[in-house]
Every structure is written in C-alpha cells, then in structure tokens.
N, C-alpha and C positions, 0 to 999 in steps of 0.2 A: 504494500500500500504506500503510495507516494505521500510524503508528509508536507510537501510544499504545494503552493498554488501556481496558477499561471495567469498572465494578463496579456491582452493584445492592445497595441497602439495604432491609432490612425496613421501614424508615420510609417507603418508597415512592420514594425518589430514585434517580437514576442519577449516576454520577461518571466522569469521564475520569481514567485513571491515566497518569502521565507516567513517562518512563524514569528520572527523578531520584527517584522514589519519592513524588511528590506526588499529590494528588487535588483535582479541582475539579468543581463541579456541572456536569452535562450536561443541557441543556434539551431532553429528548426525551419529556417527559410522565412521569406517575407509573406505578408498578407494574411496572417492568422485572423479568423473571424469568430470561431466558436469551438469549444472543446467539451466533450462529454466522456465519462468513463464507459468502457466497453463491457464491463461486468466480468472480465477475466483478467484483471490486473493491469490492463493497458488503457489506452484512450483513443478516441477517434476525434480528428480535428478537420475542419474545413477551412480552405484558404481561397482568397481571391488573388489570382496571379495572371501575368501576361499569357494570353492564349486560352484563358478560361479557368473556371473553378476546379479545385482539386480536393478530394476527400482522401485523407491519409490515415492509416492505422499505425499507432505507435505502441511500443511496449512501455513498461513502467519507468524506464530511464530515457525515454524519448528517442529510441532507435526505431526508424521507420520499418514497418512490416510489409507494407504494400500500399498502393494508391490507385485511385480511379478518377477520371474526369467526372464532373457533375452534370455536364451537358448544358451549362449556362455560364454567364460571365461574371455574375456578382452574387455568389452565395452568401447569405447573411446569417443563417441559423441552421442547426441540425438536431435530430433526435433519433433515439434507438428504440425499437419496439420492446415491450416488456420481456419477451422471450429471447431477446438478443439476436434474432435471426435476420433483421433487416434494419437499415438506416434510411432516414429521409432527410433531404436537404431542401431548404427554401432558397430560390434564386430570384432576387428582387428585380433586377433589370430584365431578365429573360422571361419573367412571368410564368415560371415553371417550378415544379417540385420533382426532384429525382429520387428514385428508390434504388437502394443498393443492397443486395444480399451480402451477408457477412459470414465469413468462415475463418476461424482462428484470428479474428481481429482484422482481417483483410477485406476491404470492400470490393465488390464486383462492379463491372461496368453498369452504367445507369439505365434504368427504365424511366423515361421522361414523361411527366404528365403536364400538359399545357392547360393553364387556366384561361378562362374567357371572361371578359367584362371590363367596364370602365366606369368612371365617375365624372361629376360635373366640374371638378377642379382640373382644368386641362393641363396645368403645369405639373401636377402630381399624379393624375389619374387618367392619362390618355390610354392606358392599357393596364393589364393586371400586374400587381407587384406583391407577390407573397413575401411576408416579413417574419413569419413564425410558423413552425410546424411542431406538432406533438401528438403522440398516440394516446388514445383513450385507455382507461385502466386495463381492459381486457385485450388490447392490441387489435381489436377488430376494425376500428376506425382510426384513420390518420386525419387529423384536423390541420388545416392550413389557413392562417389569417392573412387576408389579401387586402392591402391598403388601397391598391388601384381599383379593384373591383367592388369595393365596399361590401365584402362578404367574408364569411368563414366557410370554407369548403370542407366537406367530409368525403374522404376517399376510403371505400371499404376494401380491406386488405385480406387476401387469401393466398397462401403459398408464396408470400413475398411480392405479390403483384396487386395492383389496384384493379378491382373488377367492377367497380361502380363509383361514380362521382355524383355528389349532390351538393346543393347549397344548403348547409346546415343552418345558417342564419344570414339573412340579408340585412346588412346594417343600413342606417339612414344614409341617404345620398349625400356624398361629400364629407362623410365623417372620417373616413380613412382608418379603419381598424388596424392595429399594429401588433400588439402582443396579447397573449392569453395566459391565465393562470388558473389551475384547478383548486377547488376547495378540497382539503385533505380527507374529509370524511363524508361529505354530502355530494349529491349529484348536481353540482353547481360549477359553473365556470365564470370567470370574470375577464372582460376584454377592455383594454384601453384603446381609444380612438384618437390618433395623433392630430388630425386636422381640426378637431373641435374640443380636444382635451376633456373627454368624458370617460367615465367608468360605467360599464354596463354589466349587470348581473344576468346570467343566462342559466336556465334550467336545462339539464341534459335529459332528454326523453328516452324511453325504452328503445326507440328506434335510432338513437344516436343523434337526433336532430336537436337544435337549440332554440329555446324560446326566451325572449327578453322579458325580464320581470321588473327591472328598476334601472334608472339612469341617474348618475350623479356627476357634477362637475369635479374635476381634479384641481381646479384653480378657484381662488376667491373671485367674487363678482368684479367685473371691469378689468380683470387681468387677462393678458394674452400670452400664449406660449404653445408649446408642443409637448404633449405627454409622451414619454418614452417607454420605460420598462415597468413591469408589474410583478409583484411576488406576494404570496400569502405565507404567513409563518406556519411552522409544522403543526401547531395546535389549532389552526383555523381561528385564532383570536383577532389577528390584525392583518390588514392588507396595506401594501405600500405601492406608490406610483411616483415616478420621477417626472418633474416638470422642467423642461428645457426652456430657457428664456427667463422666467422668474427664478430658476435655479433653486428649486425646493424639492423635498420629498414629502408627498402627501401621505398622511397616516390615517387609515380608516379603521374604526372599530367594527368587528363582525359579531357583536352580541346578537344581532339579528342578521344572519348571513344572507338573507334575501334582500336586505336594505342596508348596505354599508353606510356608516356614519363618519363623516370627516371630523377628526379630533385634533389634528396638528398639521401645520405647514412648517417643516424644519428646513432651514438653510442647508444646502447640500455641500458646502465647503469648497465650491469651485464654480466653473462655468460649463454649462451644457451637460447635465447628468444623463448620458446616453444609457447607462446600465448601472445597476447596483447589485451587490451580493450580500444577502442576509447571512450572518454568522452568529446565530443565537448561542452556540456553544462557547463562543469567545466574547459574547456580550457586545457585538458591534455590527455595523453595516459598513461595507467597503464600497465606495462610490467611484465609478469610472466617469470622471468629468472630461468630456472629449475636447474641451478647449482650454485645458489647464495643464501646467507643467508637471503635475503629480496627482495621484489619487487622494481621496480624503477618507477619513475614518470617522464615523458617527457612533458614539456610545449608544447601545441598545439596552434600555432599561427593562426590568422585569415586566412592567406593564405594557411594553411594546413601544413606548414613546422613544424619540431620538433626542440625544443631547447635542451640545455644541461640537462642531467639527474640529478635528485636529489634522495635521499633515499626515498623509499616508505614504505608501510606497511611491518611489520616484519613477513612475511610469508616465511619460509625457503623452498627452492626447489619448488617454486610455478610453477604450470602447467596450471592453469585455473583461471579466475576471471569473475564475473558477477556483475552487479549493479542493485539494485532495482528489484530483482527477486521476484515478487509476487504482 
C-alpha cells in the first residue's frame, strides 16, 4: 500500500505528496489528469498528451505496466467498475466516454461511446462535453455527467461493453452539469452544475434513472462564479462544493439528505479551487487551487465545518490530488 499521495499540475507535472505535507516531482510523464487505485496494489492514471489521451496502468512504485489510447484528446476523469474488470474515461473535448477492459492492471484498447447533445451556451455547449464518469454501486450502470449536453447519461454495462445508453437525467438548459457524488448509504446522488452554480439532489430509481428532488445555490445571492468539485463525507453528514471565482468551499448539512442545507462558505486559501480532497482521517481538506503557486490545507472539524486555510504542498497550479492510491 502506497503511503504517499499524488497531485497533478496544470503546468503538466505530477508530484508525490508526503505525509509531512511536502511535495516532490514525480517522473511519470506530462499531462496527468486523474488517478484511481486498481484494487490490486497498483493504480490507473489518465493523461492528456500530444497525439491524444493515454490510460496507463502503474504498479505500487509507479512503474508502468501497460497503456492504451483513450480515443479522445482531452480526458479529464476516470473510474473503475466495482469488480475491477473495466475502466471508463470521460473525454471532455471529444464528447466521448471510453471503456477499457482491465487485466493485471493493464488497460485494453478502447471501446468509444459518443454522446449526443448541446446546450444554449454556444461558447461552452456547442456539443457534448463529458466531465465525470462513475459506476453505480452494482456496476450495472456507468453514469457520465455531460456539461455540453446538459445531461447525465447512463450506459448499461454487460461483459465490459455498453449495451444500452439512456439519458438518466436531463438537466435544465444551460446549467452545465459537471461532477456527481453518491450518498454513502441512500439511493441518492448529488450533481453540481458549473454554469449556474447549483447543487441538485437526485433520487436513483430501481431502473437506474435519476429524478431531481431539490435544487440549491452553491453561492450567496448576487455572487457569481463557477462551481467545480463535489464530495460527501463517509458518514453522509456533510456535502462540500468548490466555488471558483468567489474562491470558497460551500459546506452543506445533510441532516435531511433530500434537502441539503448550506451552513458555511469557507475561504479556500487560494485562487480557483478546481478540486479538493477530503481527508477526515487526518482532520483536513486539501484544496487544489488551479491559479495559485501551492495547494492549501483547511482544518476539518468534527462537525464537518472548515477552519482557516494554511499553506499546503508546493504544487503550482494544482488541478487534482489523491491519497494512498495503490
């Protein structure tokens, strides 16, 4: 089990994060976007590189096991099925999701699924732009949040292939859904929409489809910005969303998980919080501020509120972080 974390910079570099709060360059090539553990002591990572996206399997000490192209040019996020048999990659600019069978931590060539759809914001929604992928709890459905198509797509997976595609939820026109988080114990999902900075609560039906139950702003009235990432704590007590522009982390209480209640707007300790990593075991949140020279650390209290930020690992223009991946 790897003891260190990893972070990606928008400058293209990758960094190892140490338990002491330090950062040092990690020589795995440029363009790291996302990393997940492969369930077998290694990790799977996706990269944006010249000539197209790459999905690479690594062992526990970052030795490459094998790689595959993603079939697109700007992969931004990836997920592995619960049984570890297949990985999925969201490609923002290509409007596609790729599926890769996994064997021994090595990804196979992609099967590419093309999304369809657009939205009224012509500068951001001229075509589909998947920004997040994730498997449902039983692995039967792969969900893809598409900012360009104003939709969450559901792809039914059998034998490592998508055999059916549905629109699981059609978001309001022009809202630009970006990331999704699952409730840990209830059949609920939460989606943040980038172009209108809202949080939507969704019920997961028996057929895998999603129904909107509640919508809340992630910003105070009269504020403008772009919501980025979302996460729910392991107990399902608090939900967090990052607000780029105002540079805050919105904290919602989930006492009623059907209707999240905003309880705090915490300064993120930098500029443009693209991503954050909850670390409840360490009592902190690690914030990847994409327009800052370093990451920030926010103390995480027992009640889920966030304290004043302090300087974090020296990762410039950080865009992603993960801990103990492997």
